[in-house]
C-alpha positions, -999 to 999 in steps of 0.1 A, spaced: 0 0 0 28 24 9 45 17 -24 13 25 -43 9 57 -24 45 67 -32 40 59 -69 8 79 -69 24 109 -52 54 107 -77 30 107 -106 11 136 -92 44 155 -86 55 149 -122 22 161 -135 24 193 -114 60 198 -125 49 196 -161 21 221 -156 43 245 -137 69 244 -164 43 251 -190 30 281 -170 65 294 -166 71 290 -203 40 310 -212 49 337 -186 83 341 -203 67 343 -237 40 367 -225 52 394 -249 45 370 -278 10 361 -265 -8 378 -295 13 358 -320 10 325 -301 -28 327 -297 -34 339 -333 -12 312 -346 -31 285 -327 -65 299 -337 -56 302 -374 -40 268 -375 -70 252 -359 -95 269 -382 -75 263 -414 -68 227 -405 -106 222 -398 -114 237 -432 -88 217 -451 -99 184 -434 -136 191 -443 -127 199 -479 -106 168 -482 -135 146 -470 -159 163 -493 -137 159 -524 -125 124 -516 -154 108 -534 -146 125 -567 -109 133 -567 -80 127 -543 -62 160 -536 -29 159 -518 -31 175 -483 -4 200 -491 -21 211 -523 -53 216 -503 -35 237 -477 -20 258 -505 -55 263 -522 -72 272 -489 -46 298 -479 -44 311 -514 -82 316 -516 -81 333 -481 -53 356 -493 -73 366 -524 -104 372 -503 -85 394 -479 -70 414 -507 -102 420 -525 -121 428 -493 -93 452 -482 -94 471 -515 -132 473 -516 -144 476 -480 -116 486 -457 -117 524 -466 -155 524 -462 -153 505 -429 -127 528 -415 -148 559 -423 -179 543 -407 -160 533 -375 -147 569 -372 -183 582 -377 -196 559 -350 -168 570 -325 -177 607 -333 -214 601 -327 -207 585 -293 -181 611 -282 -202 641 -293 -234 628 -276 -247 655 -253 -278 648 -231 -286 685 -229 -295 684 -266 -324 660 -257 -336 677 -225 -372 676 -236 -371 639 -241 -363 632 -204 -384 635 -173 -371 664 -152 -360 642 -124 -343 618 -147 -325 646 -165 -313 660 -132 -298 627 -123 -281 625 -157 -267 659 -152 -249 648 -120 -230 622 -140 -202 635 -161 -211 615 -192 -190 637 -215 -158 628 -197 -165 591 -199 -174 593 -236 -143 614 -243 -121 589 -224 -137 561 -245 -130 581 -277 -93 587 -266 -89 551 -259 -103 542 -293 -78 566 -309 -49 552 -289 -59 517 -299 -60 527 -335 -24 539 -333 -13 504 -323 -32 488 -352 1 485 -371 17 462 -345 -16 443 -343 -18 437 -380 19 426 -380 11 400 -353 -18 387 -375 4 385 -406 32 366 -387 6 343 -372 -8 335 -406 27 327 -419 34 305 -390 0 287 -392 6 281 -429 40 265 -423 24 245 -395 -4 232 -417 21 226 -446 45 205 -425 20 191 -400 30 155 -404 67 163 -403 62 183 -371 43 154 -355 72 130 -364 97 154 -350 79 157 -317 76 119 -314 113 118 -309 108 132 -274 85 102 -265 116 79 -259 139 107 -246 149 114 -210 120 138 -207 95 114 -222 72 117 -192 68 154 -198 61 148 -235 33 123 -225 17 149 -203 20 176 -229 5 153 -255 -25 147 -232 -27 184 -224 -26 193 -261 -54 169 -270 -76 183 -242 -66 218 -252 -77 213 -288 -109 194 -278 -120 222 -254 -104 255 -262 -104 251 -300 -139 239 -303 -153 265 -279 -135 293 -298 -147 280 -331 -183 279 -319 -180 314 -304 -168 328 -338 -196 311 -357 -223 323 -332 -209 358 -332 -208 359 -370 -245 347 -372 -255 373 -346 -237 401 -363 -254 393 -397 -289 391 -381 -282 423 -361 -270 442 -393 -302 432 -411 -324 443 -382 -305 476 -377 -308 483 -415 -346 481 -413 -346 503 -382 -327 531 -401 -294 529 -383 -264 546 -400 -229 531 -406 -242 496 -408 -209 480 -418 -191 495 -388 -218 485 -364 -217 449 -378 -179 447 -371 -184 461 -336 -212 436 -328 -191 407 -342 -160 417 -321 -181 422 -289 -200 390 -296 -168 370 -290 -170 380 -253 -196 358 -236 -224 376 -218 -204 408 -212 -202 415 -249 -240 418 -252 -241 443 -224 -213 464 -237 -227 465 -272 -260 479 -258 -242 512 -248 -233 525 -283 -264 510 -299 -286 527 -273 -269 561 -279 -273 559 -316 -309 546 -313 -318 576 -291 -303 601 -315 -321 587 -346 -355 579 -330 -357 586 -293 -369 562 -266 -389 540 -290 -357 531 -309 -340 522 -277 -369 498 -270 -365 483 -305 -328 477 -297 -336 461 -264 -362 438 -281 -336 430 -309 -309 421 -283 -334 400 -263 -345 381 -294 -310 374 -306 -298 364 -271 -327 340 -268 -319 326 -303 -283 322 -293 -291 305 -260 -318 281 -271 -310 275 -308 -274 281 -317 -257 270 -285 -274 236 -282 -267 230 -319 -231 241 -321 -216 238 -286 -198 205 -284 -188 211 -248 -219 205 -227 -209 224 -195 -232 253 -187 -216 280 -166 -237 302 -143 -236 339 -151 -217 346 -118 -188 322 -129 -189 337 -164 -183 372 -152 -158 361 -125 -137 342 -151 -138 371 -175 -126 396 -148 -99 372 -136 -85 365 -171 -87 402 -181 -65 410 -151 -41 382 -159 -36 385 -196 -53 418 -206 -79 421 -234 -72 386 -246 -87 373 -214 -121 386 -224 -119 366 -256 -103 334 -244 -110 333 -207 -141 311 -210 -125 286 -234 -94 284 -212 -117 278 -182 -135 250 -201 -101 235 -209 -92 235 -172 -126 218 -164 -119 192 -190 -84 187 -177 -96 179 -142 -125 158 -155 -153 182 -145 -164 191 -180 -198 175 -175 -222 173 -146 -222 141 -127 -253 120 -135 -280 119 -108 -281 86 -90 -315 71 -89 -327 60 -55 -335 24 -53 
């Protein structure tokens, strides 16, 4: 019994050592976090697309895997080039217009639309300073867009070479299986499998759900007479990647624009639209698309988002929930325990 306990404790110690080393490695590479995460996301998405296309075309013609990778990345490059030439200038102007609308919003211009007591309460809040701060933050963020685009470009290049040499990379990593650090390799192999199954799938589903929601939102906003539809669609898509909190944050600019173009009734329309889309996401999209069945309470959702935002910045708002799902899967708590029937 003592020997079994010692073996168990030794196995746990090795597992903890492997986890701590991985955490230390990521901490040392924290400055490259953007490139690492973008590379993983791009590699996962492009690998999924290539695998799906290979299965679909296998019945008619056998396309080599590397040729499929080249075709998919090439098609993506052409799409990005055409979209950049046609829509990026329009999108940039619309985003600037949206920021100007929000920053220049002044409640005093709509004094007659508010109840006197409500307007008095609003006057006590320095809304202008908050909106100006938000506008300045948006401008400062725009200044850093060059470095952000460079990270995306490097990540695409890295993901392409990973997809191109995937089999060779796997064979190379298998050398560590019989090395002196083979036990660490086994743990990382298991971690990687869990990571892809939880993190990758959750991120993929979040992107699909956010894309569908943004398309439906743009259609509804168009019929409601909202300006700068393309810019609003991009904003809704980006915020939709943040579970729960993204819906609440998107209400602020949408409500301000709605009030300016149609008063309180348009704010009601926006609230109804958000409610319908949120219900559609919760009861239709999530059950159909979410492969991980764990349902997090709202309290844990916000707690995880706040914690990860503190730890790794804005990325934490996007990947906090998938990472938490990965941790639950790692410890075997990814699904609720079945209820035992009383005999």
